[in-house]
N, CA, C and O atoms as a CHARMM CRD file, in Angstrom:
* protein
*
  260
    1    1 UNK  N      0.02500   2.22800 -16.57800 PROA 1      0.00000
    2    1 UNK  CA    -1.40700   2.36900 -16.49100 PROA 1      0.00000
    3    1 UNK  C     -2.10800   1.39400 -17.44200 PROA 1      0.00000
    4    1 UNK  O     -3.16200   0.85100 -17.11300 PROA 1      0.00000
    5    2 UNK  N     -1.52800   1.18000 -18.59900 PROA 2      0.00000
    6    2 UNK  CA    -2.16100   0.27900 -19.55800 PROA 2      0.00000
    7    2 UNK  C     -2.23400  -1.14800 -19.04000 PROA 2      0.00000
    8    2 UNK  O     -3.19200  -1.87200 -19.31200 PROA 2      0.00000
    9    3 UNK  N     -1.20400  -1.54900 -18.28400 PROA 3      0.00000
   10    3 UNK  CA    -1.20600  -2.89700 -17.72100 PROA 3      0.00000
   11    3 UNK  C     -2.33600  -3.05700 -16.71000 PROA 3      0.00000
   12    3 UNK  O     -2.96600  -4.11300 -16.64900 PROA 3      0.00000
   13    4 UNK  N     -2.59900  -2.01700 -15.91600 PROA 4      0.00000
   14    4 UNK  CA    -3.71900  -2.06600 -14.97800 PROA 4      0.00000
   15    4 UNK  C     -5.04100  -2.16800 -15.71800 PROA 4      0.00000
   16    4 UNK  O     -5.93100  -2.92000 -15.32100 PROA 4      0.00000
   17    5 UNK  N     -5.16300  -1.40300 -16.80200 PROA 5      0.00000
   18    5 UNK  CA    -6.40000  -1.43800 -17.59000 PROA 5      0.00000
   19    5 UNK  C     -6.63900  -2.82400 -18.18400 PROA 5      0.00000
   20    5 UNK  O     -7.78100  -3.27700 -18.25800 PROA 5      0.00000
   21    6 UNK  N     -5.58400  -3.49000 -18.60100 PROA 6      0.00000
   22    6 UNK  CA    -5.72200  -4.84600 -19.13300 PROA 6      0.00000
   23    6 UNK  C     -6.26900  -5.80600 -18.07900 PROA 6      0.00000
   24    6 UNK  O     -6.95800  -6.77300 -18.40200 PROA 6      0.00000
   25    7 UNK  N     -5.95400  -5.52600 -16.81700 PROA 7      0.00000
   26    7 UNK  CA    -6.43700  -6.35900 -15.71700 PROA 7      0.00000
   27    7 UNK  C     -7.83000  -5.94700 -15.23500 PROA 7      0.00000
   28    7 UNK  O     -8.38000  -6.54300 -14.30900 PROA 7      0.00000
   29    8 UNK  N     -8.38600  -4.92300 -15.87700 PROA 8      0.00000
   30    8 UNK  CA    -9.71200  -4.45600 -15.47700 PROA 8      0.00000
   31    8 UNK  C     -9.68900  -3.46200 -14.33600 PROA 8      0.00000
   32    8 UNK  O    -10.71300  -3.22300 -13.69700 PROA 8      0.00000
   33    9 UNK  N     -8.51600  -2.87400 -14.06900 PROA 9      0.00000
   34    9 UNK  CA    -8.38900  -1.89900 -12.99200 PROA 9      0.00000
   35    9 UNK  C     -8.30200  -0.49600 -13.58800 PROA 9      0.00000
   36    9 UNK  O     -7.43500  -0.23000 -14.41900 PROA 9      0.00000
   37   10 UNK  N     -9.17800   0.38500 -13.17800 PROA 10     0.00000
   38   10 UNK  CA    -9.23000   1.74200 -13.70500 PROA 10     0.00000
   39   10 UNK  C     -9.26900   2.73100 -12.55700 PROA 10     0.00000
   40   10 UNK  O     -9.64500   2.37400 -11.44000 PROA 10     0.00000
   41   11 UNK  N     -8.88400   3.97600 -12.82200 PROA 11     0.00000
   42   11 UNK  CA    -8.96100   5.00200 -11.78900 PROA 11     0.00000
   43   11 UNK  C    -10.24000   5.81600 -11.98300 PROA 11     0.00000
   44   11 UNK  O    -10.69500   6.03200 -13.10600 PROA 11     0.00000
   45   12 UNK  N    -10.79200   6.24900 -10.88900 PROA 12     0.00000
   46   12 UNK  CA   -12.03500   7.01800 -10.89000 PROA 12     0.00000
   47   12 UNK  C    -11.92800   8.14500  -9.87100 PROA 12     0.00000
   48   12 UNK  O    -11.07300   8.11100  -8.98500 PROA 12     0.00000
   49   13 UNK  N    -12.78900   9.13300  -9.99800 PROA 13     0.00000
   50   13 UNK  CA   -12.87700  10.19700  -9.00300 PROA 13     0.00000
   51   13 UNK  C    -13.65100   9.64100  -7.81600 PROA 13     0.00000
   52   13 UNK  O    -14.72500   9.06300  -7.98300 PROA 13     0.00000
   53   14 UNK  N    -13.10200   9.81800  -6.61700 PROA 14     0.00000
   54   14 UNK  CA   -13.73400   9.29600  -5.40200 PROA 14     0.00000
   55   14 UNK  C    -15.05800  10.01200  -5.14600 PROA 14     0.00000
   56   14 UNK  O    -15.19300  11.20600  -5.41300 PROA 14     0.00000
   57   15 UNK  N    -16.02700   9.26600  -4.62800 PROA 15     0.00000
   58   15 UNK  CA   -17.31900   9.83200  -4.28000 PROA 15     0.00000
   59   15 UNK  C    -17.16100  10.71300  -3.05600 PROA 15     0.00000
   60   15 UNK  O    -16.42800  10.36200  -2.13100 PROA 15     0.00000
   61   16 UNK  N    -17.84300  11.86300  -3.03600 PROA 16     0.00000
   62   16 UNK  CA   -17.76800  12.75000  -1.87900 PROA 16     0.00000
   63   16 UNK  C    -18.51400  12.12800  -0.71700 PROA 16     0.00000
   64   16 UNK  O    -19.57400  11.52900  -0.89500 PROA 16     0.00000
   65   17 UNK  N    -17.95800  12.27300   0.47100 PROA 17     0.00000
   66   17 UNK  CA   -18.57500  11.73200   1.66800 PROA 17     0.00000
   67   17 UNK  C    -19.65500  12.69400   2.15100 PROA 17     0.00000
   68   17 UNK  O    -19.50800  13.90900   2.01100 PROA 17     0.00000
   69   18 UNK  N    -20.72100  12.17400   2.70800 PROA 18     0.00000
   70   18 UNK  CA   -21.83200  13.04100   3.10900 PROA 18     0.00000
   71   18 UNK  C    -21.49700  13.89000   4.33300 PROA 18     0.00000
   72   18 UNK  O    -20.70500  13.50200   5.19200 PROA 18     0.00000
   73   19 UNK  N    -22.12800  15.05800   4.37900 PROA 19     0.00000
   74   19 UNK  CA   -22.01700  15.91100   5.55500 PROA 19     0.00000
   75   19 UNK  C    -22.88000  15.34400   6.66600 PROA 19     0.00000
   76   19 UNK  O    -23.78200  14.54700   6.40900 PROA 19     0.00000
   77   20 UNK  N    -22.61100  15.74900   7.90100 PROA 20     0.00000
   78   20 UNK  CA   -23.44800  15.34000   9.01700 PROA 20     0.00000
   79   20 UNK  C    -24.76500  16.10600   8.96300 PROA 20     0.00000
   80   20 UNK  O    -24.79000  17.29700   8.65200 PROA 20     0.00000
   81   21 UNK  N    -25.84500  15.41800   9.26600 PROA 21     0.00000
   82   21 UNK  CA   -27.13700  16.09300   9.35700 PROA 21     0.00000
   83   21 UNK  C    -27.21400  16.80000  10.70800 PROA 21     0.00000
   84   21 UNK  O    -26.41000  16.53000  11.60000 PROA 21     0.00000
   85   22 UNK  N    -28.17800  17.70100  10.85600 PROA 22     0.00000
   86   22 UNK  CA   -28.34900  18.41200  12.12100 PROA 22     0.00000
   87   22 UNK  C    -28.63400  17.43900  13.26500 PROA 22     0.00000
   88   22 UNK  O    -28.14200  17.61500  14.37900 PROA 22     0.00000
   89   23 UNK  N    -29.42700  16.42000  12.97600 PROA 23     0.00000
   90   23 UNK  CA   -29.75300  15.40700  13.99100 PROA 23     0.00000
   91   23 UNK  C    -28.49600  14.66000  14.43900 PROA 23     0.00000
   92   23 UNK  O    -28.31200  14.40900  15.63000 PROA 23     0.00000
   93   24 UNK  N    -27.63000  14.30400  13.48100 PROA 24     0.00000
   94   24 UNK  CA   -26.39200  13.60600  13.82400 PROA 24     0.00000
   95   24 UNK  C    -25.48000  14.50000  14.66700 PROA 24     0.00000
   96   24 UNK  O    -24.83800  14.02400  15.60300 PROA 24     0.00000
   97   25 UNK  N    -25.42400  15.78500  14.33900 PROA 25     0.00000
   98   25 UNK  CA   -24.60000  16.71800  15.11800 PROA 25     0.00000
   99   25 UNK  C    -25.09800  16.80600  16.55600 PROA 25     0.00000
  100   25 UNK  O    -24.30800  16.78500  17.49900 PROA 25     0.00000
  101   26 UNK  N    -26.42300  16.90500  16.71400 PROA 26     0.00000
  102   26 UNK  CA   -27.00300  16.99800  18.05300 PROA 26     0.00000
  103   26 UNK  C    -26.71700  15.72800  18.84500 PROA 26     0.00000
  104   26 UNK  O    -26.33000  15.79700  20.01200 PROA 26     0.00000
  105   27 UNK  N    -26.90800  14.56700  18.21500 PROA 27     0.00000
  106   27 UNK  CA   -26.65400  13.29100  18.90500 PROA 27     0.00000
  107   27 UNK  C    -25.19100  13.15000  19.30100 PROA 27     0.00000
  108   27 UNK  O    -24.89500  12.67100  20.39600 PROA 27     0.00000
  109   28 UNK  N    -24.28500  13.55400  18.44300 PROA 28     0.00000
  110   28 UNK  CA   -22.85700  13.46500  18.77000 PROA 28     0.00000
  111   28 UNK  C    -22.49300  14.40600  19.90600 PROA 28     0.00000
  112   28 UNK  O    -21.68500  14.06200  20.76900 PROA 28     0.00000
  113   29 UNK  N    -23.09200  15.60100  19.90700 PROA 29     0.00000
  114   29 UNK  CA   -22.82900  16.55400  20.98400 PROA 29     0.00000
  115   29 UNK  C    -23.35000  16.02300  22.30900 PROA 29     0.00000
  116   29 UNK  O    -22.67300  16.13500  23.33100 PROA 29     0.00000
  117   30 UNK  N    -24.55700  15.44100  22.30200 PROA 30     0.00000
  118   30 UNK  CA   -25.11400  14.84800  23.51800 PROA 30     0.00000
  119   30 UNK  C    -24.21200  13.72900  24.03200 PROA 30     0.00000
  120   30 UNK  O    -23.94600  13.64800  25.23100 PROA 30     0.00000
  121   31 UNK  N    -23.74600  12.87600  23.14100 PROA 31     0.00000
  122   31 UNK  CA   -22.85900  11.77900  23.52600 PROA 31     0.00000
  123   31 UNK  C    -21.58000  12.33200  24.15600 PROA 31     0.00000
  124   31 UNK  O    -21.13100  11.84400  25.19300 PROA 31     0.00000
  125   32 UNK  N    -21.00200  13.34300  23.52600 PROA 32     0.00000
  126   32 UNK  CA   -19.74400  13.90700  24.02100 PROA 32     0.00000
  127   32 UNK  C    -19.93000  14.53900  25.39500 PROA 32     0.00000
  128   32 UNK  O    -19.08800  14.36400  26.27600 PROA 32     0.00000
  129   33 UNK  N    -21.02500  15.27100  25.58600 PROA 33     0.00000
  130   33 UNK  CA   -21.23500  15.91400  26.89000 PROA 33     0.00000
  131   33 UNK  C    -21.55200  14.88800  27.97300 PROA 33     0.00000
  132   33 UNK  O    -21.18400  15.08500  29.13100 PROA 33     0.00000
  133   34 UNK  N    -22.22100  13.80900  27.62300 PROA 34     0.00000
  134   34 UNK  CA   -22.50300  12.75800  28.60200 PROA 34     0.00000
  135   34 UNK  C    -21.24600  11.99500  29.00100 PROA 34     0.00000
  136   34 UNK  O    -21.17400  11.45600  30.10500 PROA 34     0.00000
  137   35 UNK  N    -20.26700  11.94300  28.12600 PROA 35     0.00000
  138   35 UNK  CA   -19.07900  11.12400  28.36000 PROA 35     0.00000
  139   35 UNK  C    -17.83900  11.92000  28.75700 PROA 35     0.00000
  140   35 UNK  O    -16.76700  11.33900  28.92400 PROA 35     0.00000
  141   36 UNK  N    -17.96300  13.23600  28.91100 PROA 36     0.00000
  142   36 UNK  CA   -16.76200  14.03700  29.14400 PROA 36     0.00000
  143   36 UNK  C    -16.07300  13.73800  30.47200 PROA 36     0.00000
  144   36 UNK  O    -14.88700  14.03100  30.62300 PROA 36     0.00000
  145   37 UNK  N    -16.78600  13.16300  31.43200 PROA 37     0.00000
  146   37 UNK  CA   -16.17800  12.85700  32.72800 PROA 37     0.00000
  147   37 UNK  C    -15.73800  11.40400  32.86500 PROA 37     0.00000
  148   37 UNK  O    -15.33000  10.98000  33.94600 PROA 37     0.00000
  149   38 UNK  N    -15.81900  10.63700  31.77400 PROA 38     0.00000
  150   38 UNK  CA   -15.40000   9.23500  31.82600 PROA 38     0.00000
  151   38 UNK  C    -13.89500   9.17200  32.08400 PROA 38     0.00000
  152   38 UNK  O    -13.12700   9.96600  31.53900 PROA 38     0.00000
  153   39 UNK  N    -13.49600   8.24200  32.90000 PROA 39     0.00000
  154   39 UNK  CA   -12.08000   8.01000  33.13800 PROA 39     0.00000
  155   39 UNK  C    -11.55600   6.93200  32.19900 PROA 39     0.00000
  156   39 UNK  O    -12.29200   6.38500  31.37800 PROA 39     0.00000
  157   40 UNK  N    -10.27900   6.64400  32.33700 PROA 40     0.00000
  158   40 UNK  CA    -9.65500   5.63500  31.47800 PROA 40     0.00000
  159   40 UNK  C    -10.32900   4.27500  31.63000 PROA 40     0.00000
  160   40 UNK  O    -10.55100   3.57300  30.64300 PROA 40     0.00000
  161   41 UNK  N    -10.65700   3.90400  32.88000 PROA 41     0.00000
  162   41 UNK  CA   -11.26500   2.58900  33.12000 PROA 41     0.00000
  163   41 UNK  C    -12.57600   2.42000  32.36300 PROA 41     0.00000
  164   41 UNK  O    -12.83800   1.36100  31.79300 PROA 41     0.00000
  165   42 UNK  N    -13.39000   3.45500  32.35700 PROA 42     0.00000
  166   42 UNK  CA   -14.67600   3.35100  31.66000 PROA 42     0.00000
  167   42 UNK  C    -14.48000   3.31600  30.14100 PROA 42     0.00000
  168   42 UNK  O    -15.12200   2.52300  29.45300 PROA 42     0.00000
  169   43 UNK  N    -13.58600   4.18300  29.61200 PROA 43     0.00000
  170   43 UNK  CA   -13.35100   4.19900  28.16600 PROA 43     0.00000
  171   43 UNK  C    -12.74000   2.88600  27.67800 PROA 43     0.00000
  172   43 UNK  O    -12.97700   2.47800  26.54100 PROA 43     0.00000
  173   44 UNK  N    -11.96100   2.22900  28.52500 PROA 44     0.00000
  174   44 UNK  CA   -11.32500   0.97900  28.09600 PROA 44     0.00000
  175   44 UNK  C    -12.33400  -0.16300  27.96700 PROA 44     0.00000
  176   44 UNK  O    -12.01900  -1.19100  27.36700 PROA 44     0.00000
  177   45 UNK  N    -13.53500  -0.00400  28.51400 PROA 45     0.00000
  178   45 UNK  CA   -14.56900  -1.03600  28.39500 PROA 45     0.00000
  179   45 UNK  C    -15.58400  -0.74100  27.28900 PROA 45     0.00000
  180   45 UNK  O    -16.53400  -1.50200  27.10600 PROA 45     0.00000
  181   46 UNK  N    -15.39100   0.35700  26.55100 PROA 46     0.00000
  182   46 UNK  CA   -16.33200   0.74700  25.49100 PROA 46     0.00000
  183   46 UNK  C    -15.78200   0.29100  24.14700 PROA 46     0.00000
  184   46 UNK  O    -14.60300   0.47900  23.84700 PROA 46     0.00000
  185   47 UNK  N    -16.64100  -0.30400  23.35300 PROA 47     0.00000
  186   47 UNK  CA   -16.25600  -0.78300  22.02900 PROA 47     0.00000
  187   47 UNK  C    -17.06300  -0.03600  20.98000 PROA 47     0.00000
  188   47 UNK  O    -18.29300  -0.04600  21.01200 PROA 47     0.00000
  189   48 UNK  N    -16.37200   0.61000  20.05100 PROA 48     0.00000
  190   48 UNK  CA   -17.02600   1.27700  18.92800 PROA 48     0.00000
  191   48 UNK  C    -16.94100   0.34200  17.73300 PROA 48     0.00000
  192   48 UNK  O    -15.84700  -0.01800  17.29900 PROA 48     0.00000
  193   49 UNK  N    -18.08600  -0.05100  17.20300 PROA 49     0.00000
  194   49 UNK  CA   -18.06900  -1.03700  16.12300 PROA 49     0.00000
  195   49 UNK  C    -18.46500  -0.46300  14.77100 PROA 49     0.00000
  196   49 UNK  O    -18.35500  -1.16000  13.76200 PROA 49     0.00000
  197   50 UNK  N    -18.91700   0.77200  14.71700 PROA 50     0.00000
  198   50 UNK  CA   -19.35500   1.35500  13.45100 PROA 50     0.00000
  199   50 UNK  C    -18.50300   2.58000  13.18000 PROA 50     0.00000
  200   50 UNK  O    -18.79300   3.67200  13.66900 PROA 50     0.00000
  201   51 UNK  N    -17.45200   2.39300  12.39900 PROA 51     0.00000
  202   51 UNK  CA   -16.56300   3.48900  12.09000 PROA 51     0.00000
  203   51 UNK  C    -16.75800   3.91900  10.65300 PROA 51     0.00000
  204   51 UNK  O    -16.94500   3.09000   9.76300 PROA 51     0.00000
  205   52 UNK  N    -16.71100   5.23100  10.43200 PROA 52     0.00000
  206   52 UNK  CA   -16.91000   5.76600   9.09200 PROA 52     0.00000
  207   52 UNK  C    -16.19300   7.10200   9.00100 PROA 52     0.00000
  208   52 UNK  O    -16.29300   7.93200   9.90500 PROA 52     0.00000
  209   53 UNK  N    -15.47600   7.30700   7.91800 PROA 53     0.00000
  210   53 UNK  CA   -14.89100   8.61900   7.70000 PROA 53     0.00000
  211   53 UNK  C    -15.95600   9.58400   7.21100 PROA 53     0.00000
  212   53 UNK  O    -16.89100   9.18800   6.51500 PROA 53     0.00000
  213   54 UNK  N    -15.81100  10.85000   7.57700 PROA 54     0.00000
  214   54 UNK  CA   -16.77800  11.84700   7.14900 PROA 54     0.00000
  215   54 UNK  C    -16.06000  13.07600   6.63700 PROA 54     0.00000
  216   54 UNK  O    -14.90100  13.31600   6.97400 PROA 54     0.00000
  217   55 UNK  N    -16.74300  13.84500   5.83200 PROA 55     0.00000
  218   55 UNK  CA   -16.21200  15.10100   5.34300 PROA 55     0.00000
  219   55 UNK  C    -16.96600  16.21200   6.05100 PROA 55     0.00000
  220   55 UNK  O    -18.18900  16.29800   5.93300 PROA 55     0.00000
  221   56 UNK  N    -16.25600  17.07000   6.78800 PROA 56     0.00000
  222   56 UNK  CA   -16.91400  18.12700   7.55500 PROA 56     0.00000
  223   56 UNK  C    -16.80400  19.48600   6.89200 PROA 56     0.00000
  224   56 UNK  O    -17.43500  20.43900   7.34900 PROA 56     0.00000
  225   57 UNK  N    -16.03900  19.60400   5.84900 PROA 57     0.00000
  226   57 UNK  CA   -15.88300  20.88300   5.18100 PROA 57     0.00000
  227   57 UNK  C    -15.93400  20.70400   3.66900 PROA 57     0.00000
  228   57 UNK  O    -16.12000  19.59500   3.16800 PROA 57     0.00000
  229   58 UNK  N    -15.76900  21.78100   2.96900 PROA 58     0.00000
  230   58 UNK  CA   -15.81400  21.73500   1.51500 PROA 58     0.00000
  231   58 UNK  C    -14.41600  21.46000   0.96500 PROA 58     0.00000
  232   58 UNK  O    -13.43700  22.06400   1.40300 PROA 58     0.00000
  233   59 UNK  N    -14.33600  20.56400   0.02600 PROA 59     0.00000
  234   59 UNK  CA   -13.07000  20.24000  -0.60200 PROA 59     0.00000
  235   59 UNK  C    -13.34300  20.09200  -2.10000 PROA 59     0.00000
  236   59 UNK  O    -13.94100  19.10800  -2.53500 PROA 59     0.00000
  237   60 UNK  N    -12.90100  21.08100  -2.88500 PROA 60     0.00000
  238   60 UNK  CA   -13.17100  21.08100  -4.31700 PROA 60     0.00000
  239   60 UNK  C    -12.14400  20.28600  -5.12400 PROA 60     0.00000
  240   60 UNK  O    -12.31900  20.07100  -6.32400 PROA 60     0.00000
  241   61 UNK  N    -11.06400  19.84700  -4.45300 PROA 61     0.00000
  242   61 UNK  CA   -10.05100  19.08400  -5.18700 PROA 61     0.00000
  243   61 UNK  C    -10.57500  17.69600  -5.50100 PROA 61     0.00000
  244   61 UNK  O    -11.25900  17.07800  -4.68400 PROA 61     0.00000
  245   62 UNK  N    -10.25500  17.21900  -6.67300 PROA 62     0.00000
  246   62 UNK  CA   -10.67200  15.86900  -7.05900 PROA 62     0.00000
  247   62 UNK  C     -9.73500  14.85900  -6.43500 PROA 62     0.00000
  248   62 UNK  O     -8.51500  15.02000  -6.46700 PROA 62     0.00000
  249   63 UNK  N    -10.30900  13.83200  -5.87300 PROA 63     0.00000
  250   63 UNK  CA    -9.53200  12.75000  -5.27000 PROA 63     0.00000
  251   63 UNK  C     -9.72500  11.52600  -6.14300 PROA 63     0.00000
  252   63 UNK  O    -10.85300  11.09800  -6.38500 PROA 63     0.00000
  253   64 UNK  N     -8.63000  10.96700  -6.61100 PROA 64     0.00000
  254   64 UNK  CA    -8.68800   9.80400  -7.48600 PROA 64     0.00000
  255   64 UNK  C     -8.45000   8.54000  -6.69300 PROA 64     0.00000
  256   64 UNK  O     -7.58400   8.50200  -5.82000 PROA 64     0.00000
  257   65 UNK  N     -9.20600   7.51600  -6.98900 PROA 65     0.00000
  258   65 UNK  CA    -9.01500   6.20800  -6.36400 PROA 65     0.00000
  259   65 UNK  C     -8.84100   5.15600  -7.42000 PROA 65     0.00000
  260   65 UNK  O     -8.66600   3.98100  -7.09700 PROA 65     0.00000
């Protein structure tokens, strides 16, 4: 650990990811219901360019990065 510190690398507690807002939940539900009948051909032509991990529940454990 000391060698990492000499290089300016330190460990920190990871920032908690935000919960979904009510508006985001509604929009995601609308998207899912509109797309539930899509076949493989249609899904293969869709590109998702904005990916983000989210936290949907409570997690009290500290995550170190």
